KOLBA-561536 format. One record per atom (N, C-alpha, C, CB): x, y, z. Coordinates in steps of 0.001 Angstrom, whole numbers, padded with zeros to 6 digits, always signed. Glycine has a CB too. Layout:
<recs>
XYZ
...
</recs>
This chain:
<recs>
-003813+037511+040352
-003282+035982+040421
-002755+035860+039098
-004449+034750+040743
-001605+035325+039275
-000570+034852+038095
-001063+033581+037408
+000970+034516+038698
-000983+033381+036204
-001326+032301+035320
-000083+031814+034673
-002348+032720+034288
+000248+030481+034700
+001482+029995+034186
+001157+028697+033215
+002471+029625+035446
+002129+028858+032253
+001979+027600+031190
+002323+026433+031770
+002855+027678+029920
+002132+025350+031152
+002405+024029+031764
+004060+023878+031834
+001665+022782+030823
+004757+024465+030941
+006207+024440+030854
+006778+025206+032096
+006702+025089+029478
+006205+026180+032441
+006413+027383+033639
+006123+026361+034915
+005080+028974+033550
+004896+025692+034852
+004463+024843+036068
+005411+023837+036380
+003146+024153+035867
+005948+023060+035176
+007063+022111+035278
+008176+022517+035991
+007513+021750+034070
+008582+023600+035526
+009915+024229+036228
+009451+024563+037570
+010568+025639+035472
+008487+025197+037911
+008074+025475+039362
+007937+024328+040301
+006791+026145+039380
+007682+023213+039744
+007441+021843+040402
+008889+021363+040357
+006300+020775+039575
+009878+021584+039793
+011153+020808+039548
+011221+019589+038970
+011753+020606+040596
+010253+019636+037813
+010419+018438+036974
+010455+018674+035574
+009403+017513+037206
+010675+017663+034859
+010840+018275+033312
+009436+018281+032476
+011987+017272+032384
+009321+018540+031348
+008243+018826+030670
+007478+017583+030327
+008593+019574+029560
+008311+016515+030107
+008092+015027+029695
+007464+014326+030953
+009565+014249+029236
+007906+014774+032239
+007454+014158+033614
+006073+014675+033954
+008480+014545+034844
+005883+016103+033750
+004822+016658+034050
+003435+016285+033039
+005232+018042+034086
+003981+015963+031857
+003045+015478+030874
+002657+014064+031188
+003622+015574+029485
+003671+013177+031760
+003124+011719+032096
+002425+011762+033188
+004126+010657+032304
+002509+012790+034407
+001622+012814+035437
+000055+013366+034960
+002303+013716+036545
+000105+014178+034061
-001086+014478+033415
-001713+013347+032782
-000886+015463+032497
-001234+012509+031982
-001661+011476+031188
-002263+010388+032273
-000422+010928+030242
-001455+010172+033232
-001563+009147+034177
-002612+009639+035257
-000141+008807+034787
-002981+010770+035213
-003981+011375+036267
-003487+011504+037516
-005179+010618+036439
-002113+011611+037664
-001520+011564+039039
-001572+012864+039730
-000093+011117+038999
-001626+014025+039095
-001775+015402+039827
-003113+015979+038977
-000207+016518+039679
-003775+016869+039803
-004974+017519+039644
-004270+018644+038413
-005674+018205+041272
-005038+018712+037482
-004581+019563+036148
-005975+020604+036141
-004374+018397+034425
-005761+021934+035619
-006703+022919+035334
-007278+022346+033997
-006065+024428+035250
-008403+022822+033791
-009236+022582+032504
-008280+023323+031206
-010963+023391+032702
-008584+022496+030135
-008206+023042+029046
-008889+024600+028479
-008431+021952+028174
-008084+025538+027990
-008660+026993+027549
-008273+027169+026182
-008083+028282+028425
-009289+027622+025499
-008710+028090+024162
-008396+029619+024130
-009733+027762+022989
-007200+029893+023756
-006644+031363+023854
-006101+031625+022408
-005368+031555+025072
-006724+032480+021813
-006395+032850+020516
-006235+031847+019415
-005298+033513+020602
-006908+030723+019556
-006967+029742+018471
-006064+028585+018974
-006469+030363+017028
-005572+028770+020165
-004578+027716+020728
-005144+027106+022118
-003054+028438+020996
-005269+025881+022191
-005556+025192+023224
-004525+025093+024397
-005865+024036+022746
-004686+025520+025570
-003666+025608+026733
-004316+025313+027866
-002992+026932+026924
-003304+024875+028943
-003802+024929+030327
-002949+026206+031115
-003540+023353+031083
-003894+026694+031886
-003336+027938+032227
-003410+027530+033896
-004271+029422+031598
-002224+027364+034532
-002045+027059+035975
-002042+028059+037023
-000918+026451+036124
-002695+028131+037779
-002821+029145+038978
-001907+028841+040076
-004247+029166+039584
-001686+029582+040877
-000726+029244+042033
-001448+028369+043039
-000181+030575+042777
-002703+028257+042967
-003320+027037+043590
-003189+025999+043267
-004346+026974+043652
-003372+025903+041852
-003083+024516+041070
-001801+023922+041251
-003195+024665+039592
-000683+024830+041095
+000610+024450+041460
+000894+024047+042770
+001396+025380+041200
+000421+024797+043786
+000601+024190+045226
-000078+022855+045269
-000034+025141+046401
-001257+022698+045053
-001891+021175+044875
-000908+020293+044401
-003113+021063+043833
-000718+020445+043237
+000491+019597+042503
+001774+019237+043192
+000978+020344+041334
+002261+020368+043802
+003504+020412+044455
+003583+019717+045739
+003869+021712+044636
+002222+019538+046436
+002205+018595+047613
+002400+017122+047221
+000866+018726+048372
+001634+016880+046168
+001596+015392+045620
+002803+015156+045145
+000584+015071+044514
+003668+015915+044148
+004969+015468+043951
+006097+015362+044953
+005371+016160+043083
+005953+016190+045889
+006669+015999+047054
+006737+014758+047832
+006283+016840+047806
+005699+014122+047680
+005391+012693+048237
+006231+011409+047530
+003756+012431+048004
+006325+011822+046182
+007081+010753+045422
+008601+010621+045730
+006940+011027+043934
+008983+009371+045601
+010478+008981+045875
+011138+008753+044585
+010642+007653+046776
+012399+008688+044393
+013212+008470+043005
+013112+006763+043225
+015137+009293+042920
+012234+006280+042254
+012160+004779+042261
+013599+004144+041821
+010953+004282+041217
+014297+004706+040898
+015665+004054+040515
+016388+003907+041837
+016585+004978+039425
+016459+004816+042761
+017196+004744+043993
+016774+003760+044807
+017171+005887+044694
+015480+003436+044975
+014828+002815+046109
+014353+001443+045673
+013650+003683+046640
+014305+001235+044416
+013635+000184+043875
+014516-001252+044354
+013525+000454+042208
+015766-001249+044031
+016553-002536+044476
+017184-002262+045762
+017693-002989+043434
+016994-001505+046426
+017696-001247+047908
+017114-002651+048729
+017074+000496+048793
+018167-003173+049378
+018120-004361+050151
+017772-003971+051753
+019567-005135+049976
+016909-004806+052493
+016621-004460+053693
+017696-004910+054836
+015331-004964+053898
+018043-004213+055755
+018989-005014+056751
+018071-005986+057610
+019860-003937+057817
+018936-006970+057969
+018285-008216+058715
+019176-007910+059944
+018459-009942+057944
+018700-008384+061021
+019260-008183+062301
+020150-009324+062414
+018233-008078+063444
+021302-009000+062847
+022493-010223+063171
+023098-010421+061808
+021833-011872+063798
+022666-010079+060543
+023393-010380+059416
+023973-009018+058746
+022480-011191+058458
+024764-009471+057763
+025448-008322+057028
+024745-008053+055890
+026864-008570+056648
+024575-006528+055779
+023749-006189+054661
+024658-005715+053418
+022725-005062+055105
+024198-005976+052271
+024898-005850+051127
+024608-004300+050629
+024456-007013+050092
</recs>
C-alpha cells in the first residue's frame, strides 16, 4: 500500500496545496493522523484516505461561478 505526502495528495485530488490545507483546518475532509518520521511531523495519506477525500471534494461546486447566477423565471427574460 502506497503512502503519499499532503502535497502529493493535493495533486491527486486536483486541488492546490493551499486548498487542501484550508480543507484540513476547516475539517471538511477526513485526514490521516500526524506521524513523526525522522524528527519531522507529517501526514501520510493512504489510497483509502485519498478515495474518501476525493468523494467529498467531487461534491463541491465552484462558488465563484454559481454564487451570483440568477434563476430563470417562467415567462420572463433571464439575464
